[in-house]
TORKOL-4160 file (C-alpha; in steps of 0.2 Angstrom, whole numbers, padded with zeros to 4 digits, m for minus):
114
<pt num="1" X="0320" Y="m0156" Z="0034"/>
<pt num="2" X="0318" Y="m0152" Z="0015"/>
<pt num="3" X="0332" Y="m0145" Z="0004"/>
<pt num="4" X="0327" Y="m0127" Z="0005"/>
<pt num="5" X="0330" Y="m0126" Z="0024"/>
<pt num="6" X="0311" Y="m0125" Z="0029"/>
<pt num="7" X="0302" Y="m0138" Z="0038"/>
<pt num="8" X="0285" Y="m0146" Z="0033"/>
<pt num="9" X="0276" Y="m0134" Z="0044"/>
<pt num="10" X="0283" Y="m0119" Z="0035"/>
<pt num="11" X="0278" Y="m0126" Z="0018"/>
<pt num="12" X="0260" Y="m0129" Z="0024"/>
<pt num="13" X="0259" Y="m0112" Z="0031"/>
<pt num="14" X="0265" Y="m0105" Z="0015"/>
<pt num="15" X="0253" Y="m0115" Z="0004"/>
<pt num="16" X="0239" Y="m0109" Z="0015"/>
<pt num="17" X="0244" Y="m0091" Z="0014"/>
<pt num="18" X="0245" Y="m0093" Z="m0005"/>
<pt num="19" X="0227" Y="m0100" Z="m0005"/>
<pt num="20" X="0220" Y="m0086" Z="0005"/>
<pt num="21" X="0229" Y="m0073" Z="m0006"/>
<pt num="22" X="0222" Y="m0082" Z="m0022"/>
<pt num="23" X="0204" Y="m0081" Z="m0014"/>
<pt num="24" X="0206" Y="m0063" Z="m0009"/>
<pt num="25" X="0213" Y="m0059" Z="m0027"/>
<pt num="26" X="0198" Y="m0068" Z="m0035"/>
<pt num="27" X="0186" Y="m0058" Z="m0024"/>
<pt num="28" X="0195" Y="m0041" Z="m0028"/>
<pt num="29" X="0194" Y="m0045" Z="m0047"/>
<pt num="30" X="0176" Y="m0049" Z="m0046"/>
<pt num="31" X="0172" Y="m0033" Z="m0037"/>
<pt num="32" X="0182" Y="m0023" Z="m0050"/>
<pt num="33" X="0173" Y="m0032" Z="m0064"/>
<pt num="34" X="0157" Y="m0028" Z="m0057"/>
<pt num="35" X="0162" Y="m0009" Z="m0055"/>
<pt num="36" X="0168" Y="m0010" Z="m0073"/>
<pt num="37" X="0151" Y="m0017" Z="m0080"/>
<pt num="38" X="0143" Y="0000" Z="m0083"/>
<pt num="39" X="0128" Y="m0008" Z="m0093"/>
<pt num="40" X="0124" Y="m0019" Z="m0078"/>
<pt num="41" X="0125" Y="m0005" Z="m0066"/>
<pt num="42" X="0114" Y="0006" Z="m0076"/>
<pt num="43" X="0101" Y="m0008" Z="m0078"/>
<pt num="44" X="0101" Y="m0010" Z="m0059"/>
<pt num="45" X="0099" Y="0008" Z="m0056"/>
<pt num="46" X="0085" Y="0009" Z="m0069"/>
<pt num="47" X="0076" Y="m0006" Z="m0061"/>
<pt num="48" X="0078" Y="0003" Z="m0044"/>
<pt num="49" X="0071" Y="0019" Z="m0051"/>
<pt num="50" X="0056" Y="0010" Z="m0059"/>
<pt num="51" X="0052" Y="0001" Z="m0042"/>
<pt num="52" X="0052" Y="0018" Z="m0033"/>
<pt num="53" X="0041" Y="0026" Z="m0046"/>
<pt num="54" X="0029" Y="0011" Z="m0045"/>
<pt num="55" X="0028" Y="0012" Z="m0026"/>
<pt num="56" X="0025" Y="0031" Z="m0027"/>
<pt num="57" X="0012" Y="0029" Z="m0040"/>
<pt num="58" X="0003" Y="0016" Z="m0029"/>
<pt num="59" X="0004" Y="0027" Z="m0014"/>
<pt num="60" X="m0003" Y="0042" Z="m0024"/>
<pt num="61" X="m0018" Y="0031" Z="m0031"/>
<pt num="62" X="m0022" Y="0025" Z="m0014"/>
<pt num="63" X="m0022" Y="0043" Z="m0007"/>
<pt num="64" X="m0032" Y="0050" Z="m0021"/>
<pt num="65" X="m0045" Y="0036" Z="m0019"/>
<pt num="66" X="m0046" Y="0040" Z="m0001"/>
<pt num="67" X="m0049" Y="0058" Z="m0004"/>
<pt num="68" X="m0062" Y="0054" Z="m0018"/>
<pt num="69" X="m0072" Y="0043" Z="m0006"/>
<pt num="70" X="m0072" Y="0056" Z="0008"/>
<pt num="71" X="m0078" Y="0070" Z="m0004"/>
<pt num="72" X="m0091" Y="0058" Z="m0012"/>
<pt num="73" X="m0097" Y="0055" Z="0006"/>
<pt num="74" X="m0098" Y="0074" Z="0010"/>
<pt num="75" X="m0107" Y="0077" Z="m0007"/>
<pt num="76" X="m0120" Y="0063" Z="m0002"/>
<pt num="77" X="m0123" Y="0071" Z="0015"/>
<pt num="78" X="m0125" Y="0088" Z="0008"/>
<pt num="79" X="m0137" Y="0082" Z="m0006"/>
<pt num="80" X="m0148" Y="0073" Z="0007"/>
<pt num="81" X="m0148" Y="0088" Z="0018"/>
<pt num="82" X="m0153" Y="0100" Z="0003"/>
<pt num="83" X="m0166" Y="0087" Z="m0002"/>
<pt num="84" X="m0174" Y="0088" Z="0015"/>
<pt num="85" X="m0174" Y="0107" Z="0015"/>
<pt num="86" X="m0183" Y="0106" Z="m0002"/>
<pt num="87" X="m0196" Y="0094" Z="0005"/>
<pt num="88" X="m0199" Y="0104" Z="0020"/>
<pt num="89" X="m0202" Y="0120" Z="0010"/>
<pt num="90" X="m0203" Y="0118" Z="m0009"/>
<pt num="91" X="m0209" Y="0135" Z="m0013"/>
<pt num="92" X="m0193" Y="0145" Z="m0015"/>
<pt num="93" X="m0186" Y="0131" Z="m0026"/>
<pt num="94" X="m0201" Y="0130" Z="m0036"/>
<pt num="95" X="m0200" Y="0149" Z="m0039"/>
<pt num="96" X="m0182" Y="0147" Z="m0044"/>
<pt num="97" X="m0186" Y="0133" Z="m0056"/>
<pt num="98" X="m0200" Y="0143" Z="m0064"/>
<pt num="99" X="m0189" Y="0158" Z="m0066"/>
<pt num="100" X="m0176" Y="0147" Z="m0075"/>
<pt num="101" X="m0189" Y="0141" Z="m0087"/>
<pt num="102" X="m0195" Y="0158" Z="m0090"/>
<pt num="103" X="m0177" Y="0164" Z="m0093"/>
<pt num="104" X="m0174" Y="0150" Z="m0106"/>
<pt num="105" X="m0191" Y="0154" Z="m0115"/>
<pt num="106" X="m0186" Y="0172" Z="m0116"/>
<pt num="107" X="m0169" Y="0168" Z="m0123"/>
<pt num="108" X="m0176" Y="0156" Z="m0136"/>
<pt num="109" X="m0189" Y="0170" Z="m0142"/>
<pt num="110" X="m0174" Y="0183" Z="m0143"/>
<pt num="111" X="m0164" Y="0171" Z="m0153"/>
<pt num="112" X="m0178" Y="0167" Z="m0165"/>
<pt num="113" X="m0181" Y="0185" Z="m0169"/>
<pt num="114" X="m0163" Y="0188" Z="m0174"/>
C-alpha cells in the first residue's frame, strides 16, 4: 500500500481517468476553437455556395442545350416539310415573292420622290 491509503490499482485507474479527461478536454477546446474561427467558417460557407452555384449552372446549361437541340430538330423538320410543299406547288410562293419584289420597288420609288 502507498502512503495515501490507495492501492496501485486505484492510482492506475485515476491516471487513466485523468488521461481520458485530458483527451476529452482537448477535443472540446478544438471544437470551440473551430466555432470561434469565423473567417474559416465564412470561407467554408462561401465554398459550399460556389459549389452549389456551379452545379446549378451546369444543370441549367445541360437543360438549355437539350431544349435547343429539340427546337432545332423541330425547325429542320418544318423547313423540310415546307420545302416539299413549295416543290409540289411553287405558284403561290412565286406570286408571293413577286409581290414582295413589287412592294420593295414601289417603296424605293416613293422614297426617291421625297
